[in-house]
C-alpha positions as CSV (number, residue, x, y, z in Angstrom):
1,M,-15.6,-6.7,-49.6
2,S,-12.6,-5.5,-51.4
3,K,-9.1,-6.0,-50.2
4,K,-8.7,-2.2,-50.1
5,R,-11.9,-1.7,-47.9
6,K,-10.7,-4.3,-45.5
7,M,-7.3,-2.6,-45.0
8,I,-9.1,0.7,-44.4
9,I,-11.3,-0.9,-41.7
10,I,-8.4,-2.6,-40.1
11,G,-6.4,0.6,-40.2
12,I,-9.3,2.5,-38.5
13,I,-9.5,-0.2,-35.8
14,I,-5.9,0.0,-35.2
15,I,-6.0,3.8,-34.9
16,I,-8.9,3.7,-32.5
17,L,-7.3,1.1,-30.4
18,T,-3.9,2.9,-30.3
19,S,-5.7,6.1,-29.3
20,I,-7.6,4.4,-26.4
21,M,-4.4,2.8,-25.2
22,I,-2.4,6.1,-25.3
23,Y,-5.0,8.2,-24.0
24,H,-5.7,6.0,-20.8
25,R,-2.0,5.6,-20.2
26,V,-1.4,9.5,-19.9
27,K,-4.8,11.0,-19.4
28,P,-5.2,13.6,-16.6
29,L,-5.4,12.2,-13.2
30,P,-8.7,12.8,-11.3
31,P,-8.5,16.0,-9.1
32,G,-6.9,15.5,-5.8
33,I,-4.9,12.5,-6.8
34,S,-1.1,12.4,-6.6
35,Y,-1.4,14.7,-3.6
36,Q,1.2,16.4,-1.3
37,G,-0.3,17.7,1.9
38,T,1.2,20.5,4.1
39,A,4.2,19.8,6.2
40,H,2.6,20.1,9.7
41,T,4.8,20.8,12.8
42,M,3.6,19.0,15.9
43,P,4.9,17.8,19.3
44,Q,6.6,14.4,19.0
45,Q,3.9,12.8,21.2
46,D,1.4,13.4,18.4
47,V,3.1,11.1,16.1
48,E,3.4,7.3,16.8
49,F,5.4,4.6,15.2
50,L,3.5,1.3,15.2
51,Y,4.6,-2.2,13.8
52,D,3.7,-5.9,13.6
53,L,6.3,-8.4,13.6
54,T,6.2,-12.2,13.2
55,Y,9.3,-14.1,13.9
56,Q,10.8,-17.3,15.3
57,K,12.1,-17.7,18.8
58,D,13.2,-20.9,20.5
59,G,11.5,-22.9,17.6
60,E,8.2,-21.1,18.1
61,E,6.4,-18.5,16.0
62,V,5.9,-15.3,18.0
63,H,3.5,-12.5,17.1
64,D,4.4,-9.0,18.2
65,H,1.5,-7.1,16.9
66,S,-0.1,-3.7,17.8
67,I,-1.5,-2.1,14.6
68,F,-5.0,-3.3,14.7
69,T,-5.2,-2.7,18.4
70,E,-4.9,1.0,17.5
71,V,-7.2,0.8,14.6
72,F,-10.0,-0.6,16.8
73,K,-9.1,1.9,19.4
74,A,-9.6,4.7,16.8
75,I,-12.9,3.3,15.7
76,E,-14.2,3.0,19.3
77,E,-13.2,6.6,20.1
78,A,-14.9,8.3,17.1
79,E,-17.8,10.4,17.8
80,H,-18.0,12.9,15.0
81,F,-16.7,11.3,11.8
82,L,-14.9,8.0,10.8
83,I,-13.4,7.6,7.3
84,L,-11.7,4.3,6.4
85,D,-10.0,3.5,3.0
86,L,-8.9,-0.1,3.0
87,F,-7.7,-2.1,0.2
88,L,-8.2,-5.8,1.2
89,V,-10.9,-6.7,3.7
90,N,-12.4,-10.2,3.8
91,G,-12.3,-13.3,5.8
92,Y,-11.6,-16.0,3.1
93,T,-8.6,-18.2,4.1
94,D,-7.1,-21.6,3.2
95,N,-8.5,-22.9,6.6
96,K,-5.0,-24.4,7.3
97,R,-4.5,-22.4,10.4
98,S,-6.5,-20.1,12.8
99,Y,-6.2,-16.6,11.5
100,P,-7.0,-13.4,13.4
101,K,-10.6,-12.4,12.6
102,H,-9.7,-8.7,11.5
103,S,-12.4,-8.2,8.9
104,E,-15.3,-9.4,10.8
105,K,-14.2,-7.5,14.0
106,L,-13.7,-4.4,11.9
107,M,-17.2,-4.6,10.5
108,R,-18.8,-5.3,14.0
109,S,-16.8,-2.4,15.5
110,I,-18.1,0.1,13.0
111,E,-21.6,-1.1,13.3
112,K,-21.4,-0.8,17.1
113,Q,-20.0,2.7,17.1
114,K,-22.5,3.8,14.5
115,K,-25.3,2.4,16.8
116,K,-23.7,4.3,19.7
117,Y,-23.4,7.5,17.8
118,P,-26.3,7.7,15.3
119,D,-25.0,11.0,13.9
120,L,-21.5,9.8,13.4
121,K,-20.6,10.3,9.8
122,V,-18.9,7.0,8.5
123,V,-17.5,6.6,5.0
124,F,-15.8,3.3,4.0
125,I,-13.7,3.5,0.7
126,T,-12.5,0.3,-0.7
127,D,-11.3,-1.7,-3.8
128,E,-13.3,-3.8,-6.1
129,I,-10.9,-6.7,-5.2
130,N,-13.4,-7.4,-2.3
131,T,-16.2,-8.3,-4.7
132,T,-13.7,-10.0,-7.0
133,Y,-14.4,-7.3,-9.5
134,G,-18.2,-7.4,-9.3
135,S,-18.9,-11.1,-9.1
136,H,-20.2,-11.2,-5.4
137,K,-20.9,-9.3,-2.4
138,A,-18.3,-8.1,0.1
139,Q,-19.4,-10.0,3.2
140,Q,-17.5,-7.7,5.7
141,I,-18.3,-4.4,3.9
142,D,-21.6,-4.5,2.2
143,P,-23.7,-5.0,5.4
144,L,-22.3,-1.7,6.7
145,K,-24.8,0.1,4.4
146,N,-27.6,-1.0,6.6
147,S,-26.1,0.9,9.4
148,G,-26.0,4.1,7.3
149,V,-22.4,3.8,6.3
150,E,-21.4,5.5,3.0
151,V,-19.7,2.5,1.2
152,V,-17.6,3.6,-1.9
153,Y,-16.0,1.2,-4.3
154,T,-13.2,3.0,-6.1
155,D,-13.9,3.6,-9.7
156,L,-10.6,2.0,-11.2
157,D,-11.6,3.0,-14.7
158,K,-10.9,6.6,-13.9
159,L,-7.3,5.7,-13.1
160,R,-4.4,5.5,-15.6
161,D,-3.7,2.0,-17.2
162,P,-0.2,0.4,-16.3
163,N,-0.8,-2.3,-18.9
164,L,-0.9,-0.4,-22.1
165,I,-1.8,-3.1,-24.6
166,Y,-4.2,-5.2,-22.6
167,S,-6.1,-2.5,-21.0
168,G,-6.8,-0.7,-24.3
169,I,-8.3,-3.8,-25.7
170,W,-10.3,-4.5,-22.5
171,R,-11.7,-0.9,-22.5
172,A,-12.6,-1.2,-26.3
173,T,-14.3,-4.7,-25.9
174,F,-14.8,-6.6,-22.7
175,K,-15.6,-3.7,-20.5
176,W,-19.0,-3.2,-21.9
177,F,-20.2,-6.6,-21.0
178,G,-19.9,-5.8,-17.2
179,Q,-18.7,-8.2,-14.6
180,A,-21.9,-9.1,-12.5
181,G,-23.6,-12.5,-13.0
182,Y,-23.5,-16.2,-12.2
183,G,-19.9,-17.1,-11.2
184,W,-18.6,-20.4,-12.5
185,L,-14.9,-20.1,-12.4
186,P,-12.8,-20.5,-9.1
187,N,-11.8,-17.5,-7.3
188,P,-8.3,-16.4,-8.0
189,M,-7.8,-14.9,-4.5
190,E,-8.7,-17.9,-2.5
191,S,-10.4,-21.2,-3.2
192,S,-13.0,-20.7,-0.1
193,A,-14.2,-17.4,-1.7
194,P,-17.3,-17.4,-4.1
195,N,-16.8,-18.3,-7.9
196,V,-16.4,-15.5,-10.2
197,T,-17.3,-14.6,-13.8
198,A,-15.0,-14.8,-16.7
199,R,-15.7,-11.0,-17.2
200,S,-14.2,-10.5,-13.5
201,Y,-11.1,-12.2,-14.5
202,L,-10.7,-10.0,-17.5
203,K,-11.2,-7.0,-15.4
204,L,-8.6,-8.3,-13.0
205,L,-6.1,-8.5,-15.6
206,N,-5.8,-4.6,-15.7
207,V,-3.9,-5.2,-12.4
208,K,-4.4,-1.8,-10.7
209,A,-6.1,-0.9,-7.4
210,N,-6.8,1.5,-4.6
211,H,-4.0,0.2,-2.4
212,R,-4.4,2.8,0.4
213,K,-4.8,1.6,4.0
214,V,-6.1,4.6,6.1
215,V,-8.2,5.2,9.0
216,I,-9.3,8.7,10.2
217,S,-11.4,10.1,13.0
218,E,-11.5,13.5,14.7
219,D,-9.0,12.2,17.3
220,A,-6.4,10.3,15.2
221,G,-5.3,9.2,11.7
222,L,-3.5,6.1,10.9
223,V,-1.6,5.3,7.7
224,L,-0.9,1.5,7.4
225,S,1.0,-1.0,5.4
226,A,-1.4,-3.6,6.8
227,N,-4.8,-4.8,5.5
228,P,-7.7,-6.0,7.8
229,H,-7.7,-9.3,5.8
230,D,-7.7,-12.4,7.8
231,A,-5.3,-14.4,5.8
232,S,-2.8,-11.4,6.1
233,G,-3.3,-11.4,9.8
234,F,0.3,-12.7,10.6
235,H,2.1,-10.4,8.1
236,S,4.9,-8.0,9.4
237,N,3.7,-4.5,8.8
238,I,4.2,-0.9,9.9
239,A,2.1,2.2,10.6
240,F,2.1,5.7,11.8
241,K,-0.6,7.4,14.0
242,V,-1.0,11.1,14.0
243,K,-3.1,13.8,15.6
244,G,-3.8,17.4,14.8
245,E,-4.3,19.5,11.6
246,I,-2.8,16.9,9.4
247,L,-6.0,15.0,9.6
248,K,-7.7,17.6,7.4
249,D,-5.3,16.7,4.8
250,M,-5.9,13.1,5.2
251,V,-9.7,13.7,4.8
252,K,-9.1,15.9,1.7
253,A,-7.2,13.0,0.0
254,E,-10.1,10.5,0.7
255,K,-12.8,12.9,-0.4
256,A,-11.0,13.1,-3.7
257,I,-11.5,9.4,-4.3
258,A,-15.2,9.4,-3.2
259,E,-15.7,12.3,-5.7
260,F,-14.5,10.6,-8.8
261,S,-16.1,7.3,-7.7
262,N,-19.7,8.7,-7.3
263,G,-19.6,8.7,-3.5
264,N,-22.0,10.8,-1.4
265,L,-19.8,13.8,-0.4
266,K,-22.4,14.9,2.1
267,S,-21.3,11.9,4.0
268,F,-18.0,13.6,4.8
269,P,-17.6,16.2,7.6
270,T,-17.7,19.7,6.3
271,E,-14.7,22.1,6.7
272,A,-16.5,23.9,9.6
273,E,-17.2,20.5,11.2
274,L,-13.4,19.6,10.8
275,D,-12.4,23.0,12.2
276,K,-14.7,22.5,15.2
277,V,-13.7,19.0,16.2
278,I,-9.9,18.7,15.3
279,Q,-7.7,20.4,17.8
280,P,-4.6,22.2,16.4
281,S,-1.3,21.1,17.6
282,T,0.8,23.2,19.9
283,S,4.5,22.5,19.6
284,N,7.7,23.3,21.4
285,E,10.3,23.5,18.7
286,E,12.9,21.5,20.6
287,L,10.6,18.6,20.8
288,S,8.7,19.0,17.5
289,V,8.5,16.9,14.4
290,T,7.1,17.5,10.9
291,A,4.6,15.2,9.3
292,Q,3.2,15.3,5.8
293,I,0.9,13.1,3.8
294,L,2.0,11.9,0.3
295,T,-0.1,10.0,-2.2
296,E,0.7,8.3,-5.4
297,G,3.5,9.8,-7.5
298,K,4.5,12.3,-4.6
299,V,5.8,9.4,-2.6
300,Q,8.4,8.6,-5.2
301,D,9.4,12.3,-5.5
302,H,10.1,12.4,-1.8
303,V,11.8,9.1,-1.5
304,V,14.1,9.9,-4.4
305,Q,14.9,13.3,-3.2
306,A,15.7,12.0,0.4
307,I,18.0,9.4,-1.0
308,Q,19.6,11.8,-3.3
309,K,20.5,14.3,-0.4
310,A,22.1,11.5,1.7
311,K,25.5,12.1,2.5
312,K,28.5,9.7,3.2
313,E,28.1,10.0,6.9
314,N,24.4,9.2,6.7
315,E,22.7,5.8,6.8
316,I,19.7,4.5,4.6
317,W,17.6,1.7,6.0
318,I,14.9,0.2,3.8
319,G,12.4,-2.4,4.8
320,M,10.3,-3.3,1.7
321,F,7.8,-5.9,0.4
322,Y,8.4,-5.2,-3.3
323,L,11.6,-3.2,-4.5
324,A,11.6,-2.6,-8.2
325,D,11.1,1.0,-9.2
326,R,14.1,2.0,-11.5
327,D,14.1,5.7,-10.2
328,I,14.6,4.4,-6.6
329,I,17.0,1.6,-7.6
330,T,19.3,4.3,-9.5
331,S,19.1,6.6,-6.5
332,I,20.2,3.8,-4.3
333,E,23.1,2.9,-6.5
334,D,24.1,6.7,-6.7
335,A,24.1,6.9,-3.0
336,A,26.1,3.8,-2.6
337,E,28.7,5.4,-5.0
338,R,28.8,8.4,-2.7
339,G,29.7,6.0,0.1
340,V,26.3,6.2,2.0
341,K,25.8,3.1,4.2
342,I,22.6,1.3,2.9
343,N,20.9,-1.6,4.8
344,I,18.0,-3.3,3.1
345,V,15.6,-5.8,4.5
346,L,13.4,-7.5,1.8
347,D,10.8,-10.1,1.7
348,P,12.0,-13.0,-0.2
349,N,8.6,-13.2,-2.3
350,Q,8.4,-17.0,-1.7
351,N,4.7,-17.2,-0.8
352,A,1.4,-15.5,-0.9
353,F,-1.5,-16.8,1.2
354,G,-0.2,-20.3,1.1
355,Q,0.6,-20.2,-2.7
356,E,4.3,-20.5,-3.7
357,K,5.9,-17.6,-5.5
358,I,9.1,-17.5,-7.4
359,G,10.9,-14.6,-5.8
360,L,10.0,-11.8,-8.2
361,P,10.8,-9.0,-8.2
362,N,13.2,-9.0,-5.2
363,L,15.6,-11.6,-6.0
364,P,16.7,-10.2,-9.4
365,I,16.8,-6.6,-7.9
366,A,18.8,-7.8,-4.9
367,A,21.3,-9.5,-7.3
368,E,21.5,-6.3,-9.3
369,L,22.3,-4.3,-6.2
370,Q,24.9,-6.8,-4.9
371,N,26.5,-7.3,-8.3
372,F,27.6,-3.6,-8.0
373,D,29.9,-5.0,-5.2
374,Y,29.7,-1.9,-3.0
375,E,30.6,-2.9,0.5
376,N,28.3,-0.4,1.9
377,I,25.1,-1.9,0.3
378,K,24.0,-4.8,2.6
379,I,20.9,-7.0,2.1
380,R,19.2,-9.3,4.4
381,W,15.9,-11.2,3.9
382,Y,13.1,-11.4,6.2
383,A,12.7,-15.0,7.6
384,T,9.1,-15.6,6.6
385,N,7.3,-18.7,7.1
386,K,3.7,-18.6,5.6
387,E,3.4,-15.0,6.1
388,Q,4.9,-11.9,4.4
389,Y,7.2,-9.1,5.4
390,H,4.6,-6.7,4.0
391,T,6.4,-3.4,5.3
392,K,7.0,-0.2,3.1
393,L,9.5,2.0,5.1
394,I,12.6,4.0,4.5
395,Y,14.6,5.7,7.2
396,I,17.4,8.1,6.4
397,K,19.5,8.8,9.4
398,S,21.7,11.7,9.9
399,Q,23.5,13.3,12.9
400,Q,20.8,16.1,13.5
401,E,17.7,15.4,11.5
402,S,16.3,12.1,10.0
403,I,13.6,11.4,7.5
404,V,11.1,8.5,7.6
405,I,8.6,7.6,4.8
406,G,6.3,4.7,5.4
407,G,2.7,3.5,4.4
408,S,1.0,1.5,1.8
409,T,3.4,2.2,-1.0
410,N,5.5,-0.6,-2.5
411,Y,8.6,0.6,-4.5
412,T,7.3,-0.5,-7.9
413,S,6.3,1.5,-10.9
414,R,2.7,0.4,-10.5
415,N,2.6,1.9,-7.0
416,L,4.7,4.9,-7.5
417,D,3.9,6.2,-11.1
418,D,0.4,7.2,-10.6
419,Y,-1.3,4.1,-11.5
420,N,-2.3,2.6,-8.1
421,L,-3.7,4.8,-5.3
422,E,-1.4,4.9,-2.5
423,E,-0.7,6.8,0.7
424,S,2.3,7.2,2.8
425,M,3.5,9.5,5.7
426,K,6.7,11.5,5.5
427,I,8.2,12.5,9.0
428,V,11.2,14.6,9.5
429,A,12.4,14.7,13.1
430,P,15.4,15.4,15.3
431,T,17.5,12.2,15.3
432,N,17.4,12.2,19.1
433,S,13.6,12.3,19.2
434,E,11.7,9.5,20.7
435,L,10.1,8.6,17.3
436,I,13.3,8.2,15.4
437,K,14.9,6.2,18.3
438,E,11.9,3.8,17.9
439,V,12.3,3.5,14.1
440,D,16.1,3.1,14.7
441,D,15.4,0.4,17.3
442,Y,13.0,-1.4,15.0
443,F,15.5,-1.8,12.1
444,N,18.4,-2.8,14.5
445,R,16.2,-5.3,16.1
446,I,15.3,-7.2,13.0
447,W,18.8,-6.7,11.4
448,N,20.7,-8.1,14.3
449,N,18.1,-10.7,15.4
450,K,17.7,-9.3,18.7
451,D,15.6,-11.7,21.0
452,G,14.6,-13.8,18.1
453,T,15.2,-14.7,14.5
454,Y,13.8,-12.1,12.1
455,T,16.2,-11.8,9.2
456,V,18.6,-14.1,7.3
457,E,21.8,-13.5,5.3
458,Y,21.6,-12.6,1.6
459,E,22.8,-15.9,0.4
460,K,19.9,-17.8,1.9
461,Y,17.5,-17.1,-0.9
462,Q,19.7,-15.7,-3.6
463,N,20.7,-19.1,-5.0
464,R,17.0,-19.6,-6.0
465,L,17.4,-16.9,-8.7
466,S,17.7,-19.1,-11.9
467,V,18.0,-17.9,-15.4
468,F,14.4,-18.8,-16.1
469,K,13.3,-16.6,-13.2
470,Y,15.4,-13.7,-14.3
471,M,13.9,-14.0,-17.8
472,M,10.5,-14.1,-16.4
473,Y,11.1,-10.9,-14.5
474,I,12.4,-9.2,-17.7
475,V,9.3,-10.4,-19.6
476,Q,6.9,-9.2,-16.9
477,K,8.6,-5.7,-16.7
478,V,8.4,-5.3,-20.5
479,F,4.8,-6.3,-20.8
480,Q,3.8,-5.1,-17.3
481,M,1.7,-8.2,-16.7
482,T,2.5,-8.4,-13.0
483,T,0.8,-7.9,-9.6
484,Y,3.8,-5.8,-8.4
């Protein structure tokens, strides 16, 4: 073959690969993704703030947890429909301690309810991470099919690619070989999990997910930061529970995923059925709150907007597992310059399921915020042990009306720029309402270490930010080879 012909072939290959990379980076999102629901006005008793806290008191680890009590209650009370969209659901652990059996209890609760109400419509949407991308069955999910549950694994290929170069190459080459087959490599999630194929590893490196955590019945809807994953059972998390017409928006957001993932849409309740079984809220204006569902990029829009509107006399409270999104960081810095008081509680990113981490991205981001030397920005680290501060919550407090946004969404580009699937709840309520008081008490409790040790001062972990870690952070951001 002549040199000229070789160059032409190479040029064609480069053009094809570049086209694949660019298209899948900016292609249209599936219909119904990056969704902003209606702002529903409802009585404050129809919105509940829930949280799980793991902390130290008198040398002992204490678990103040309530989220999955409400999740199982919602399942046990469902009679007409039950829709779940949960990211991480499995019982694989390091066997070093006794973890809550959330995943098994979840499966058994759904099976029991389906048996009790045979006509109950149940849809379980999840992520391929639970099969380690096609290498094995999901032990706490796949058996539900035998009970008549519609199980939908999200088609991640339909989503945009955050990792421009790698995903383009993967789509053009490795993707066509599939993932299923004899697993011979150790599972990257947990050593006790089944072995996986090399092709599953290659798909994992696309690093994108359906990261939502949602449970909906005709009586209630829950938006969580928590996963029903045994090894995550001691994490600190938050959730919101709502009732009324907003449930229809939540169902709509889940139906959109099932539609582009080849799920059976007949398994969902029809609009007529929803109208029949969901009771509209009646609200006294003096005691009402407004709740709204936000997914994917709409979360970023509303968070940035809320921070930008904060005034000097307001307060911003943030509790976050990962904080790295540049739009939000810039908004925080601008708010600090305006004199807004900002208190941030971060996970130190030191461990993940027994494996030591190096503090990214929170260590360098915290250093950046502190280096601006604004006295009104204060940062504390959650005092984690082997668990994580897995919360994703912002609270903007003003004299009359406050804003709260929380759910599955970390403040990173992967979570906020329409790559992952996410869902959060936005609540606007009078500052003297019971809901806002509960959120305010939550932050003050962990910030001031009331009745236990929840958080530690900024300096506790910041000395662990070495030049090497900072360079790793820069490299990961540039090439987007991160899990955050």
